[in-house]
C-alpha positions in Angstrom: -33.5 -46.7 -78.4 -31.2 -44.0 -79.7 -33.4 -41.3 -78.0 -33.1 -43.2 -74.7 -29.3 -43.5 -75.0 -29.0 -39.8 -75.9 -31.1 -38.8 -72.9 -29.0 -41.1 -70.7 -25.7 -39.5 -72.0 -27.0 -35.9 -71.4 -28.1 -36.9 -67.9 -24.6 -38.3 -67.1 -22.9 -35.1 -68.3 -25.3 -32.9 -66.3 -24.7 -35.0 -63.2 -20.9 -34.8 -63.6 -21.1 -31.0 -64.0 -23.3 -30.5 -61.0 -21.0 -32.7 -58.8 -18.2 -30.1 -59.2 -18.0 -26.9 -57.0 -19.7 -24.0 -58.7 -16.7 -21.7 -57.9 -13.8 -24.1 -58.0 -11.2 -21.3 -58.2 -12.4 -19.5 -55.1 -10.5 -20.2 -51.8 -13.3 -20.1 -49.3 -10.8 -20.1 -46.4 -9.0 -17.0 -47.7 -12.3 -15.3 -48.3 -13.5 -15.9 -44.8 -10.1 -14.7 -43.5 -10.3 -11.5 -45.5 -13.8 -10.7 -44.2 -12.8 -11.4 -40.6 -10.1 -8.7 -40.9 -12.5 -6.1 -42.2 -13.0 -3.2 -39.8 -16.0 -1.0 -39.8 -14.7 2.5 -41.0 -16.6 4.5 -38.3 -15.2 2.3 -35.6 -11.7 2.5 -37.0 -11.9 6.3 -37.0 -13.2 6.4 -33.4 -10.3 4.2 -32.3 -7.8 6.5 -34.0 -9.4 9.5 -32.5 -9.2 8.1 -29.0 -5.5 7.2 -29.5 -4.8 10.7 -30.7 -6.2 12.3 -27.5 -3.9 13.0 -24.5 -4.7 11.7 -21.1 -5.2 15.3 -19.8 -8.2 17.0 -21.3 -9.4 19.4 -18.5 -7.8 22.8 -18.1 -8.3 25.7 -15.7 -6.8 29.2 -16.1 -6.2 32.3 -13.9 -5.7 35.5 -15.8 -5.2 39.2 -15.2 -5.2 41.9 -17.7 -5.6 45.5 -18.8 -8.9 46.9 -20.2 -9.2 49.7 -22.8 -12.8 50.9 -23.3 -12.7 54.1 -25.5 -16.5 54.4 -25.6 -16.8 54.5 -21.8 -14.4 57.5 -21.7 -16.9 59.4 -23.9 -19.8 59.1 -21.5 -20.6 62.5 -20.0 -22.5 62.3 -16.7 -22.8 66.1 -16.5 -25.5 65.9 -19.2 -27.6 64.1 -16.7 -27.1 66.8 -14.0 -24.2 65.2 -12.1 -21.5 67.4 -10.7 -18.4 66.7 -12.8 -16.2 67.2 -9.8 -17.9 64.3 -8.1 -19.1 62.1 -11.0 -16.9 63.0 -14.0 -15.8 61.1 -17.0 -14.4 57.5 -16.7 -10.8 56.6 -17.4 -10.6 54.5 -20.6 -7.9 52.2 -19.1 -8.8 49.8 -16.3 -8.0 46.3 -15.2 -9.5 42.8 -15.5 -9.4 39.5 -13.6 -10.7 36.2 -15.2 -10.9 32.5 -14.4 -12.0 29.9 -16.9 -12.4 26.2 -17.5 -11.9 24.4 -20.8 -12.2 20.8 -22.0 -10.4 19.3 -25.0 -13.5 18.1 -26.8 -12.2 16.9 -30.2 -10.0 17.8 -33.2 -11.2 19.8 -36.2 -9.1 19.7 -39.4 -6.4 18.0 -37.3 -6.3 20.8 -34.6 -7.5 20.7 -31.0 -10.9 22.2 -30.3 -11.6 23.2 -26.7 -15.0 24.1 -25.3 -15.2 26.1 -22.0 -16.6 28.8 -19.8 -15.1 32.2 -18.9 -16.0 34.2 -15.8 -14.4 37.6 -15.7 -14.7 41.1 -14.1 -13.4 44.4 -15.3 -13.1 47.8 -13.6 -12.7 51.4 -14.8 -12.2 54.3 -12.3 -13.8 57.7 -12.5 -12.0 61.0 -12.8 -14.3 62.6 -10.2 -14.0 62.4 -6.4 -16.7 62.0 -3.8 -16.6 63.1 -0.2 -18.9 62.1 2.6 -19.1 63.4 6.1 -19.6 60.6 8.6 -21.9 61.4 11.6 -21.6 61.9 14.5 -17.8 62.0 14.3 -17.8 64.6 11.4 -15.0 62.7 9.7 -14.8 63.2 5.9 -14.3 60.1 3.8 -13.5 60.2 0.1 -14.6 57.9 -2.6 -15.4 57.7 -6.3 -18.0 56.3 -8.7 -16.4 53.4 -10.5 -17.5 51.2 -13.4 -17.7 47.5 -12.7 -18.4 45.0 -15.4 -18.8 41.2 -15.4 -19.2 38.5 -18.0 -20.0 34.7 -18.0 -19.4 33.4 -21.5 -19.5 29.8 -22.9 -16.9 29.7 -25.6 -14.7 27.8 -28.1 -10.9 27.8 -28.6 -9.4 26.4 -31.8 -5.7 25.8 -31.9 -4.8 26.8 -35.5 -1.0 26.6 -35.4 1.5 24.5 -33.5 1.5 21.0 -31.9 0.8 19.8 -28.4 3.8 20.3 -26.1 5.1 23.3 -28.1 4.0 27.0 -28.5 0.6 27.2 -30.1 -1.7 29.9 -31.5 -5.4 29.8 -31.0 -8.6 31.7 -32.0 -11.6 31.9 -29.8 -15.2 33.1 -29.7 -17.8 33.3 -26.9 -21.3 34.5 -26.2 -23.1 35.0 -22.9 -24.3 37.2 -20.1 -22.8 40.7 -19.4 -23.5 43.0 -16.4 -22.4 46.6 -15.7 -22.9 49.0 -12.9 -21.7 52.5 -11.8 -21.4 52.4 -8.0 -20.1 54.7 -5.2 -17.1 53.1 -3.6 -15.8 54.4 -0.3 -13.1 53.4 2.1 -15.7 51.7 4.3 -17.6 50.0 1.5 -20.2 50.6 -1.2 -22.6 53.5 -1.4 -25.4 54.1 -3.8 -25.7 52.4 -7.2 -26.0 55.0 -9.9 -26.6 52.7 -12.9 -27.1 49.0 -13.6 -27.8 47.1 -16.8 -27.6 43.5 -17.9 -27.4 42.3 -21.5 -26.3 39.5 -23.9 -22.9 40.0 -25.6 -20.0 38.2 -27.0 -16.3 38.3 -27.9 -13.6 37.3 -30.3 -10.1 36.4 -29.1 -6.7 35.3 -30.2 -3.9 34.0 -28.0 -0.6 32.2 -27.6 0.0 29.2 -25.3 3.6 28.5 -24.1 4.0 25.2 -22.2 6.2 25.5 -19.1 7.8 22.1 -19.8 8.7 21.7 -23.5 7.5 18.6 -25.2 4.9 17.7 -22.5 1.3 18.3 -23.4 0.3 17.6 -19.8 2.3 20.5 -18.3 1.1 24.0 -17.2 1.4 26.8 -19.7 1.7 30.5 -19.8 -0.9 32.2 -22.0 -1.0 35.6 -23.7 -4.4 36.6 -25.0 -6.4 39.5 -26.4 -10.1 39.8 -26.4 -12.6 42.2 -28.0 -15.9 42.2 -26.2 -19.1 43.5 -27.8 -22.0 44.5 -25.5 -24.6 47.3 -25.5 -25.7 48.5 -22.0 -27.9 51.4 -23.2 -27.6 54.9 -21.8 -26.9 56.4 -18.3 -29.4 59.1 -19.2 -30.5 60.9 -22.5 -27.7 62.7 -24.2 -25.0 61.2 -22.0 -23.9 58.7 -24.8 -24.3 55.0 -25.4 -22.5 52.6 -23.1 -21.3 49.9 -25.4 -18.3 48.1 -26.8 -15.9 47.3 -28.3 -14.1 46.6 -25.0 -10.4 45.6 -25.6 -8.8 43.3 -23.0 -5.1 42.3 -23.0 -4.4 39.3 -20.7 -1.6 37.3 -19.2 -2.2 34.1 -17.2 -1.4 30.5 -16.5 -3.4 27.4 -17.4 -3.0 24.1 -15.7 
C-alpha cells in the first residue's frame, strides 16, 4: 500500500513537471522576431555594393599625345644597305592618337576599378627623304619612310587616390596586340612597305582625372596620362638594332 501511494505521488509530480513549458523564460515571439530580422551577410554586402555604385558606369575617351621612343632612334637602316639620305634614322619623338572604352566594374579596397579596351596608333617620322619621278609627266614627288605603330589592349584602371566627383589619381596596366610597319608615304598615298611585324606586348600607366563639373561623378573629365609600352618587334635586318620598347607616351584627353 505504501509502495502504491509512493508511486502515485511520484507520478503526480512528474505529470505536473511535464505540464509546464520546457523553456518557460524564453519569449518565443521575440525569438521569431529576431530571426525574421536577420539578413544574409552576402546579400547585405551585395545590396551595399549596388547602392555605392553611381548610375553612370560606362566611359569613353578621346586622347592625343606625344611619343618618345629612344630605341627607335638607334635603328640604323644603312647597315641593311639603305641609302641614309633616303632611309635614315628615325626621329625619337612622334605623336599618338587613342580612343578607349571603360566600365566601372567594382570597387577594390574601397576604390573604383575600371576594366576597358584601348585602341591607339603612334607615328615617328624618318630623317631621310624620298623622291619619286611620276611618269609620264616627269613630276618629282617627295616622301619619307615613316614608322607606324598600333595597339589594342584590354586593361585595368584602379583609382588609388581621391573620391568620385573630385580630382583622382589612377594606376593602370594592359596587355594585348601590337603592330608596327615602316612604309613609304608620299603626297599621293602609300608606297612600298619596308618592314612589318606583329607581337604581344603590354603597358603600365598612371594618370590624373579632373571632372569638368566639380562634385558630379556623372560629368565629363579631363585626363592627363603617361604610359610605358613594352613590345619587341625584332630586327629590320641583322646588325641594324632591335626594334623594341620601352615606348613612352604622354597624353591629354577628355572622357565622357
